[in-house]
C-alpha positions in Angstrom: 0.0 0.0 0.0 1.3 3.5 -0.8 0.5 6.9 0.5 1.2 10.2 -1.1 1.8 13.0 1.3 0.8 16.7 0.9 3.0 19.6 1.7 2.7 20.5 5.4 4.5 23.9 5.0 2.0 24.9 2.3 -0.8 23.9 4.6 0.4 25.9 7.5 0.6 29.1 5.4 -3.1 29.2 4.8 -5.3 31.9 6.1 -7.8 32.0 9.0 -10.7 31.5 6.6 -9.0 28.4 5.3 -8.3 27.3 8.8 -11.9 27.7 9.7 -12.9 25.6 6.7 -10.4 22.9 7.5 -11.5 22.9 11.1 -15.0 22.2 9.9 -13.6 19.5 7.7 -11.6 18.1 10.6 -14.6 18.1 12.8 -16.8 16.3 10.3 -14.1 13.8 9.5 -13.4 13.0 13.1 -17.1 12.8 13.9 -17.7 10.4 11.1 -14.6 8.3 12.0 -15.6 8.0 15.7 -19.2 7.1 14.7 -18.0 4.5 12.3 -15.7 2.9 14.8 -18.5 2.7 17.3 -21.2 1.4 15.0 -19.0 -0.7 12.7 -16.0 -1.9 14.6 -15.5 -4.8 12.2 -14.3 -2.3 9.5 -11.2 -1.4 11.4 -9.3 -4.2 9.7 -10.4 -3.0 6.3 -7.6 -1.5 4.2 -9.7 1.4 3.0 -10.7 2.2 6.6 -7.0 2.2 7.6 -6.2 4.7 4.9 -9.1 6.9 5.9 -8.1 6.8 9.6 -4.5 7.6 8.9 -5.5 10.6 6.7 -7.8 12.0 9.4 -5.0 11.7 12.0 -2.6 13.5 9.7 -4.9 16.4 9.2 -5.6 16.5 12.9 -2.0 16.7 13.7 -1.4 19.5 11.3 -4.4 21.4 12.5 -3.1 21.1 16.1 0.2 22.4 15.1 -1.4 25.3 13.3 -3.5 26.4 16.3 -0.6 26.0 18.7 1.5 28.3 16.5 -1.4 30.7 15.9 -0.4 33.0 18.8 2.5 32.4 21.2 1.6 35.6 23.1 -2.0 34.6 23.6 -1.1 31.0 24.4 1.4 32.2 26.9 -1.1 34.5 28.6 -3.7 31.8 28.7 -1.2 29.4 30.4 -0.2 32.1 32.9 -3.9 32.7 33.8 -4.5 29.0 34.1 -1.7 28.6 36.6 -2.5 31.7 38.6 -6.2 30.8 38.9 -5.3 27.2 39.9 -3.0 28.7 42.6 -5.6 31.2 43.8 -8.6 28.8 43.8 -7.0 25.5 44.8 -3.3 25.4 45.9 -3.4 28.3 48.3 -6.1 26.7 50.4 -4.5 23.3 50.4 -1.1 24.8 51.4 -2.7 26.8 54.2 -4.5 23.7 55.6 -1.4 21.4 55.2 0.7 23.8 57.2 -1.6 23.0 60.2 -1.2 19.3 60.3 -2.0 17.8 63.7 1.3 16.0 64.2 3.3 19.3 63.5 2.2 20.8 66.9 0.4 18.3 69.1 3.5 16.8 70.8 1.6 14.1 72.7 3.4 11.0 73.9 4.1 8.5 71.2 1.5 5.9 70.4 -1.5 7.9 71.8 -4.6 8.5 69.6 -6.0 12.0 70.5 -9.4 13.2 69.5 -9.4 16.0 67.0 -11.9 18.9 67.2 -12.2 22.1 65.1 -14.0 25.2 66.4 -15.6 27.5 63.7 -16.8 31.0 64.6 -19.0 33.6 63.0 -19.4 32.5 59.4 -22.2 35.1 59.2 -23.5 34.3 55.7 -23.6 37.6 53.8 -27.1 38.7 53.0 -29.0 42.0 52.4 -28.5 42.9 56.1 -24.7 42.9 55.8 -24.2 45.6 53.2 -27.6 47.2 52.7 -26.3 50.0 50.5 -24.0 48.0 48.3 -25.3 48.0 44.7 -25.4 45.1 42.2 -23.2 43.5 41.0 -20.9 44.1 44.0 -23.5 42.7 46.4 -23.9 39.5 44.4 -20.1 39.2 44.0 -19.6 39.5 47.8 -22.2 36.8 48.5 -20.9 34.4 45.9 -17.3 34.7 46.9 -17.7 34.6 50.6 -19.8 31.4 50.2 -17.2 30.0 47.8 -14.4 30.9 50.2 -15.9 29.1 53.2 -17.1 26.1 51.2 -13.6 25.7 49.8 -11.9 26.2 53.3 -14.3 23.8 55.0 -13.9 21.2 52.3 -10.1 21.4 52.4 -10.0 21.0 56.2 -12.2 18.0 56.0 -10.1 16.3 53.4 -6.7 17.1 54.8 -7.2 17.4 58.6 -10.1 14.9 59.0 -11.4 16.2 62.3 -13.8 14.0 64.2 -15.9 16.8 65.7 -16.8 20.3 64.6 -18.4 22.9 66.8 -19.8 26.2 65.5 -19.7 29.1 68.0 -22.7 31.1 66.8 -23.6 33.8 64.3 -24.3 31.3 61.5 -26.3 34.0 59.7 -25.8 37.8 59.6 -29.5 38.9 59.4 -31.1 35.8 60.9 -32.7 37.9 63.7 -34.2 40.3 61.2 -36.2 37.8 59.1 -39.7 37.9 60.5 -41.7 34.9 61.6 -45.1 36.6 61.3 -45.8 36.4 65.0 -44.2 39.7 66.1 -43.7 43.2 64.8 -40.7 43.7 62.4 -38.0 45.6 64.3 -36.4 47.0 61.1 -38.9 48.1 58.5 -36.1 47.9 55.8 -36.4 44.1 55.9 -40.1 43.7 56.2 -40.2 41.8 52.9 -37.9 39.1 54.4 -39.8 36.3 56.2 -39.5 32.7 57.2 -39.4 31.6 53.6 -36.2 33.7 53.1 -34.8 32.3 56.3 -35.4 28.7 55.0 -33.4 29.6 51.9 -30.6 30.8 54.0 -30.7 27.6 56.1 -30.5 25.6 52.9 -27.5 27.8 51.8 -25.8 27.1 55.1 -26.4 23.4 54.6 -24.8 23.5 51.1 -21.7 25.1 52.4 -21.1 23.1 55.6 -23.6 20.3 56.4 -23.6 18.6 52.9 -19.8 18.6 52.8 -19.7 17.0 56.2 -22.3 14.3 55.7 -21.0 13.3 52.3 -17.3 13.0 53.3 -15.6 9.6 53.0 -15.0 7.7 56.2 -11.4 7.8 57.5 -9.1 5.0 56.7 -7.9 4.9 60.4 -10.1 2.4 62.2 -9.3 4.1 65.6 -11.0 7.3 64.4 -14.6 7.9 65.2 -17.4 8.9 62.8 -17.4 12.7 62.4 -20.0 14.8 64.3 -20.9 18.4 63.6 -22.7 20.6 66.2 -24.1 24.0 65.1 -26.8 24.6 67.7 -25.1 27.4 69.7 -26.8 30.7 68.7 -25.3 34.1 68.3 -26.6 37.6 68.5 -27.0 37.8 64.7 -29.0 34.6 64.8 -31.5 35.6 67.6 -30.6 39.0 68.9 -29.3 39.5 72.4 -30.9 40.0 75.8 -34.3 41.5 75.9 -34.2 42.0 72.1 -34.7 38.3 71.3 -38.2 37.5 69.9 -39.2 34.1 71.2 -40.6 33.0 67.8 -37.1 33.7 66.2 -35.4 31.6 68.8 -38.0 28.8 68.4 -37.4 28.8 64.6 -33.6 28.5 65.1 -33.9 25.7 67.6 -36.3 23.8 65.4 -33.7 23.4 62.7 -30.4 23.5 64.7 -31.4 22.1 68.1 -31.3 23.4 71.6 -28.6 26.0 72.3 -28.1 24.6 75.9 -26.5 21.2 75.7 -23.8 18.8 77.0 -21.6 16.6 74.8 -18.9 14.1 75.8 -16.2 14.6 73.2 -12.7 13.1 73.5 -13.3 12.3 77.2 -14.0 15.9 77.9 -17.4 17.5 78.8 -18.4 20.3 76.4 -21.0 22.5 77.8 -22.8 24.9 75.4 -24.7 27.8 76.9 -27.1 30.1 75.1 -25.5 33.2 76.6 -27.3 35.6 74.3 -30.6 34.5 75.9 -29.1 34.4 79.4 -28.1 38.1 78.9 -31.7 39.1 79.3 -31.5 38.4 83.0 -31.6 41.7 84.9 -32.5 43.8 81.8 -35.7 45.9 81.5 -38.9 44.1 80.3 -38.8 43.5 76.6 -41.6 44.5 74.2 -41.2 41.1 72.5 -42.6 39.2 75.4 -45.5 39.6 77.7 -45.0 40.3 81.4 -46.7 37.7 83.6 -47.5 38.9 87.1 -45.2 37.2 89.7 -42.4 36.6 87.2 -39.2 38.6 86.7 -38.7 40.7 83.6 -37.9 38.8 80.5 -38.1 35.5 82.3 -39.5 33.8 79.2 -36.3 34.6 77.4 -33.6 33.6 80.1 -35.5 31.0 82.1 -34.5 28.0 79.9 -30.8 28.8 80.1 -31.0 29.6 83.8 -32.7 26.3 84.5 -30.1 24.4 82.5 -27.3 25.9 84.6 -29.2 25.2 87.9 -29.2 21.5 87.2 -25.9 21.3 85.3 -24.2 18.9 87.7 -26.9 16.3 87.4 -27.0 16.8 83.6 -23.2 16.3 83.3 -23.3 13.1 85.4 -26.3 11.7 83.4 -24.6 12.5 80.1 -21.3 10.8 81.2 -23.2 7.7 82.5 -25.0 7.3 79.2 -21.8 7.7 77.2 -20.0 5.0 79.3 -23.0 2.6 78.9 -23.0 3.1 75.2 -19.2 2.4 75.0 -19.8 -0.8 77.0 -22.4 -1.9 74.5 -25.3 -1.3 76.8 -28.5 0.7 76.5 -28.1 4.4 77.3 -30.7 4.1 80.1 -31.0 1.0 82.4 -34.3 -0.9 82.3 -36.6 -0.1 85.2 -38.5 -2.6 87.3 -42.2 -2.2 86.6 -44.3 -3.1 89.6 -48.0 -2.6 90.0 -48.8 -0.9 93.3 -52.1 -0.1 94.9 -52.8 3.5 95.2 -53.2 3.1 99.0 -50.0 1.0 99.4 -47.9 2.8 102.0 -44.7 1.0 100.9 -42.3 3.4 99.3 -40.0 1.7 96.9 -36.7 3.1 95.7 -36.6 3.6 91.9 -33.4 2.7 90.2 -31.5 5.8 89.3 -29.4 6.2 86.2 -27.1 8.7 88.0 -24.5 7.1 90.3 -24.0 8.6 93.7 -20.5 9.7 93.0 -19.9 10.2 89.3 -16.4 11.1 88.1 -15.8 14.5 86.7 -14.2 14.9 83.3 -12.4 18.1 82.3 -15.1 20.7 81.3 -15.0 23.0 78.4 -17.4 25.9 78.2 -18.7 27.1 74.8 -20.4 30.6 74.7 -20.9 32.9 71.8 -20.3 36.1 73.8 -16.9 36.3 75.5 -16.7 36.5 79.3 -16.2 39.8 81.0 -12.7 41.2 81.4 -11.3 44.5 82.6 -11.2 47.2 79.9 -7.8 47.2 78.1 -7.0 43.5 78.9 -4.6 42.6 76.0 -5.4 39.7 73.7 -1.9 38.6 72.8 0.3 38.5 69.7 -2.0 36.4 67.5 -4.5 39.2 67.3 -4.5 40.5 63.7 -6.1 43.9 63.6 -4.2 45.5 66.5 -1.0 43.7 67.5 0.3 44.4 71.0 1.9 47.7 71.8 5.5 47.7 72.7 6.4 48.0 76.4 8.7 51.0 76.8 10.5 49.6 79.8 10.6 45.9 78.7 9.8 45.0 75.1 9.8 41.3 76.0 7.0 41.8 78.5 3.5 42.8 77.3 1.6 45.7 78.8 -0.8 45.0 81.6 -3.4 47.1 79.7 -3.5 47.7 76.0 -6.6 49.3 74.6 -5.7 48.8 71.0 -5.0 45.1 71.5 -8.0 44.4 73.7 -11.7 43.6 73.1 -13.7 46.8 73.5 -16.0 46.5 76.5 -19.0 48.1 74.9 -22.6 47.4 73.9 -25.2 48.7 71.4 -28.2 47.7 69.3 -28.4 43.9 69.4 -24.8 43.4 70.3 -22.7 43.2 73.4 -18.9 42.6 73.2 -18.6 40.8 76.6 -21.0 39.4 79.1 -21.9 41.2 82.3 -19.5 40.6 85.2 -22.0 38.9 87.5 -23.3 36.7 84.6 -19.7 35.6 83.7 -19.0 34.6 87.3 -22.3 32.7 87.5 -21.4 30.8 84.4 -18.0 29.6 85.7 -19.3 28.7 89.1 -22.4 26.8 88.1 -20.7 24.8 85.2 -17.8 23.8 87.5 -14.4 22.3 86.8 -14.0 24.6 83.7 -10.6 24.0 82.1 -11.1 26.1 79.0 -13.6 28.6 77.6 -14.1 29.1 73.8 -16.1 32.0 72.5 -16.8 33.9 69.3 -18.5 37.2 68.3 -15.3 39.4 68.1 -14.2 38.0 64.7 -10.5 38.3 65.7 -8.3 36.1 67.9 -8.0 36.8 71.6 -6.4 34.7 74.3 -6.5 35.6 78.0 -6.5 34.0 81.4 -9.3 34.9 83.9 -7.4 34.9 87.3 -10.5 36.1 89.1 -12.3 32.7 88.7 -11.5 29.6 90.6 -10.1 26.7 88.6 -7.7 23.8 88.9 -4.9 25.8 87.3 -5.5 29.0 89.3 -7.4 30.6 86.4 -9.6 29.9 83.4 -8.1 30.3 80.0 -10.4 31.7 77.3 -9.8 31.8 73.6 -12.0 33.9 71.3 -11.9 32.2 67.9 -11.4 34.1 64.7 -14.1 34.3 62.1 -13.7 32.0 59.1 -15.2 34.6 56.7 -13.0 37.1 54.9 -15.9 39.6 54.9 -15.8 40.0 58.7 -13.0 42.6 59.0 -10.0 40.3 59.1 -7.6 39.8 56.2 -6.7 36.3 57.3 -9.7 34.3 58.6 -9.1 31.2 60.6 -10.4 28.4 62.8 -9.2 26.8 66.0 -7.8 23.3 66.2 -8.2 21.4 69.5 -6.5 18.2 70.3 -7.9 16.2 73.2 -6.2 13.3 75.1 -7.6 12.0 78.4 -7.7 8.2 78.6 -10.3 6.9 81.1 -11.4 3.5 82.4 -14.8 1.9 82.2 -16.0 4.0 85.1 -14.9 7.3 83.7 -11.8 7.7 86.0 -8.8 9.2 84.3 -5.9 6.8 83.6 -3.4 9.6 82.9 -1.3 10.9 85.8 -1.2 14.3 84.0 -5.0 14.6 83.9 -5.0 16.5 87.2 -1.8 18.4 86.5 -1.9 22.0 85.2 1.6 21.6 83.7 0.5 18.9 81.3 -3.1 19.5 80.3 -5.4 17.2 78.5 -6.1 19.8 75.8 -3.9 21.6 73.2 -4.9 24.3 70.8 -3.6 25.7 67.5 -4.8 28.6 65.4 -4.9 27.7 61.7 -5.0 30.7 59.4 -6.8 30.7 56.0 -5.6 32.5 52.9 -5.9 36.3 52.5 -8.6 36.6 49.8 -8.0 40.3 49.2 -4.3 39.5 48.3 -5.5 36.8 45.9 -7.8 39.4 44.2 -4.9 41.9 44.1 -2.7 39.4 42.3 -5.5 38.7 39.8 -5.7 42.5 39.3 -1.9 42.8 38.8 -2.0 40.0 36.2 -4.9 41.7 34.4 -2.9 45.0 34.4 -0.1 43.1 32.8 -2.2 41.2 30.3 -4.0 44.2 28.7 -0.8 46.2 27.7 0.7 43.0 26.2 -2.4 42.5 24.1 -2.5 46.2 23.1 1.2 46.2 22.0 0.7 43.0 20.1 -2.4 44.5 18.4 -0.5 47.5 17.2 2.4 45.4 15.9 -0.1 43.2 14.0 -2.1 46.2 12.7 0.8 48.1 11.2 2.9 45.2 9.9 3.0 44.5 6.2 2.2 41.2 4.5 5.7 39.9 4.4 6.3 40.5 8.1 3.0 39.4 9.5 3.9 35.8 9.7 7.2 36.5 11.4 5.7 38.7 14.2 5.5 36.7 17.4 5.8 33.4 15.5 2.6 33.6 13.4 0.7 35.3 16.3 -0.8 37.9 13.9 -3.8 37.0 11.6 -2.9 36.7 7.9 -6.5 36.2 6.7 -6.7 39.4 4.6 -4.2 38.9 1.8 -4.7 41.3 -1.1 -5.2 38.6 -3.7 -5.0 34.9 -4.3 -2.0 35.2 -6.6 0.6 35.3 -3.8 4.1 34.1 -4.1 3.2 30.7 -2.6 0.1 30.3 -4.7 2.0 31.1 -7.9 4.6 28.5 -7.1 1.8 26.0 -6.2 0.2 26.4 -9.7 3.5 26.3 -11.4 4.4 23.0 -9.9 1.0 21.4 -10.4 1.9 20.0 -13.8 5.0 18.2 -12.7 3.1 15.2 -11.6 3.4 13.3 -8.4 5.3 10.3 -7.2 4.6 8.0 -4.3 6.7 6.4 -1.6 6.2 3.2 0.3 4.6 3.9 3.6 6.5 2.8 6.7 6.1 3.7 10.4 9.8 4.6 10.5 9.9 6.8 7.5 7.8 9.8 8.5 8.3 12.8 10.8 5.5 14.4 12.8 3.0 11.8 11.5 3.6 12.5 7.8 5.1 10.1 5.3 8.5 11.0 3.9 9.1 11.8 0.3 11.3 9.9 -2.0 14.3 11.8 -3.3 12.9 11.5 -6.8 9.5 12.8 -5.7 7.6 15.8 -6.9 8.4 19.4 -6.2 7.4 20.8 -2.7 4.5 22.8 -4.0 3.1 20.2 -6.4 -0.4 19.0 -5.8 -0.9 15.2 -6.4 -3.4 14.4 -9.1 -4.7 11.1 -7.6 -4.0 11.2 -3.9 -5.5 11.9 -0.5 -4.1 15.5 -0.4 -6.2 18.6 -0.4 -5.2 20.7 -3.4 -6.3 24.3 -3.7 -8.5 26.0 -6.3 -8.5 29.8 -6.3 -6.7 29.8 -2.9 -9.5 27.7 -1.3 -9.2 24.0 -0.3 -11.2 21.5 -2.2 -11.5 17.8 -2.1 -10.2 15.6 -5.0 -12.3 12.7 -6.3 -9.9 10.3 -4.5 -10.4 12.1 -1.2 -14.2 12.0 -1.8 -14.0 8.2 -2.3 -12.3 7.9 1.1 -13.9 10.6 3.2 -17.3 10.8 1.6 -19.3 13.9 1.2 -18.5 16.7 3.7 -20.0 19.9 4.7 -16.6 21.4 3.9 -17.6 21.5 0.2 -20.5 23.8 0.9 -18.3 26.5 2.5 -15.5 26.6 0.0 -15.9 28.8 -3.1 -13.6 30.6 -5.5 -14.5 34.1 -4.3 -11.5 36.5 -4.2 -10.2 37.4 -0.8 -10.8 40.9 0.6 -7.9 43.3 1.0 -6.0 43.3 4.2 -7.1 45.7 6.9 -4.4 48.2 8.1 -4.2 50.9 10.7 -6.4 51.4 13.7 -9.2 49.3 12.3 -6.9 46.3 12.2 -5.5 47.2 15.7 -9.0 47.4 17.2 -10.1 44.1 15.5 -7.0 42.3 16.6 -7.3 43.7 20.2 -10.9 42.7 20.5 -10.3 39.2 19.1 -7.2 38.6 21.3 -9.0 39.8 24.4 -11.9 37.5 23.7 -9.7 34.5 23.2 -7.7 35.0 26.5 -10.8 36.0 28.5 -13.1 33.2 27.3 -10.6 30.4 28.1 -9.6 32.0 31.5 -13.2 32.5 32.5 -14.2 29.0 31.6 -11.3 27.7 33.6 -12.3 29.8 36.6 -15.9 28.7 36.3 -14.9 25.1 36.3 -12.7 25.7 39.4 -15.5 27.5 41.2 -18.1 24.8 40.4 -16.0 21.8 41.4 -14.7 23.2 44.7 
C-alpha cells in the first residue's frame, strides 16, 4: 500500500478563513470516524478504513500544530492565567491547611490517639442585612465569593485534617434575627419583605456550604478514628438578637432546625457545655416589648428562664450524660431498664426507683462554649495572635507585654443587638455553676483573643479563654481562621482518668492551635496585577499586527498575527503552487519509521514541494481555497466542507487602527473566554 503526502508547509501558510474551513472538515471527518468505529467496529481491519483513519489523523496533527502556533503571546497569557487561577482557587487553600497538620504541633506521647476537634466561629452568611447599601453586582459578587471561600476552606480542612468533631460558636447568619416569623412586629422596616421563607433559603444555603460537605465526606481509613459529628446549635446575636431584644418566635425557629442552644456533649473524654449566653443576657434587663409580662415573674423570664434552669441542674445533667456515654461504649443501652411493679394507690410502701445517675460520678475536664466572651477589665490585652491590633511595645521591657493595652483588647461596649462581653455577674455565675472549667471558647469578636481569667477559681489557678477568629473574609480580618483542638484524656470503664497528668496543670489534656486561612484580598490583588499586565501586552501586540505588512506578519511573534486578509489569491506561494501542479506526483512506500511528525517521507525523486498530487489523498487548492479531490471523496465521503468553499477573491488586508481594534478585540476575547471558563470550572467543582 502506498501513501502520497501533501505539503505541510503549504498547509500551515493558509489563512484564518481556510483554517476555519479545514477545522470544519476536521470536525466532520473525526465525527464520522468515531461514529464509524462505534457502529461498525469490524471495518477497522479493512484496508480502505485504515487509509481513511490515517489521513484523518494526519490532518488532525497538522491542525493542532497550526493552532498551537497561531499565537504564542495569547497562548502564553492563557497558560499564565490558568496557573495563577489554579493557585488562587486551589493550591493556596491546600497549602494553608497542610501547614496546620496535627502532628506538627500536638506533641503528645508516642502511640497515643488523640481526639481532633475544630472550632468554627462567625461564618455570618452575607445577606441583604450585611451591606444594605451595596449595589449590584458588587453585592452578588460578595455573597458568591464569601460562600465559595468558606465552602472551599471547610472542604479542604475535612479532606486534609479529617477532624472527628466540629463545633460552631454562633452567628451562623448575619441577618437571621431580622427575618420575621409573622408572630411579632418587624423591628427594622427595611427588611419587612424578608420572612421565614427567606430564612429557610438561608438555612439551605448554610447546609450546602457546611452540612452537605460534612455528611458526604468519605469515612477515614484509620479504624481508631470515630465517625465525624458536627454541632451547630449554639446561637449568636446575629441569629437571635441578644438579651431582651430576642423574639421568642425567632429563637424557636432557630432551635427547630439546629437544636437546643443549651446542651452537653462528651467529646474526646471531655465535657463540652454549650450555653445560650445571648438569651441568658436578658436576665436583669428591663422588660422587653417582644414578650408579655406575667405577674409574679421577673422581667424577660421567658427569654432567660430556659438557660438559667439548664445551669441550675448542670451537675446532674453532666453526670447523666457521662453515664449514658459510658454505657454506650460498653455496648449497653443508654438508660437501664426499670423494674415495673403494679402498686395499689393506697399501698404505704415506698420503693426506691433505680437511678441512672451514680451517687459519686467522676468529673471529666469541662470546656465551656459561649458565643459572647466572658467579662474582662477594659484594656485586657489579647496577645500576639490578634490581627487587627498587634500588642503595643512596652517602653521599659519590650519582651513583657503591657498590663493594659486598649488597642490590642476587646472593647467592653454594647449597642443595638450586640454586646462585646457578658456582664461581670453573669460571667461569674457561668463559671461557678458549670464547674471544673478548664477552657472557655467564644466567638463574636471576629478576631483572635487569648486571655487567662485569674478572678475565677479553677484547677490551674485561672480559666483560659480563647476567642476564635471568624472564618469569613468579609468580617473585617484579612486572614480568617479556625481553632484546632487536640484532646487526650484516657479513662477506664468507670470514667476515671488513667493519665497521671490529667490533674496536672503543667500537662493539660487539651492543646490548641490557630490555623489561618488565605488572604482573599491578596488573591484578588494578584488577579488584578495579572490583568494589568495582560492588557498592555495585548495592546502592544495588536499595534504590531495592525501596522505590519504582508511579508512580516507571519514573522511577528511566531505567526501570532492573523494573515487572513491577503490582497489577492495570486501570492508568491500560490504562484509556485500552480507552477508546480503540472510536474506530476510520485509516491513512496509507507513505513512507520519513514515519516516525521506523523507524515510520510518523500522519495528523493519525488515531486516538487509545491506540487499537488493528481490522484492522492491530499487537499489541493483552487483559487486559494481548499477543495477535495475525487480520490479524497471516495475515502472521506461527502462533507459539509464543500459547501463553505468557493472561489471568491479574498478581501484586501485591513491596516491601521481598524486592524488594531479588530485584533485587540479578538485577542482579548480569546484569552478572557478560556480563562473565565477555567475559573468557572474551578468554582463549580470546589
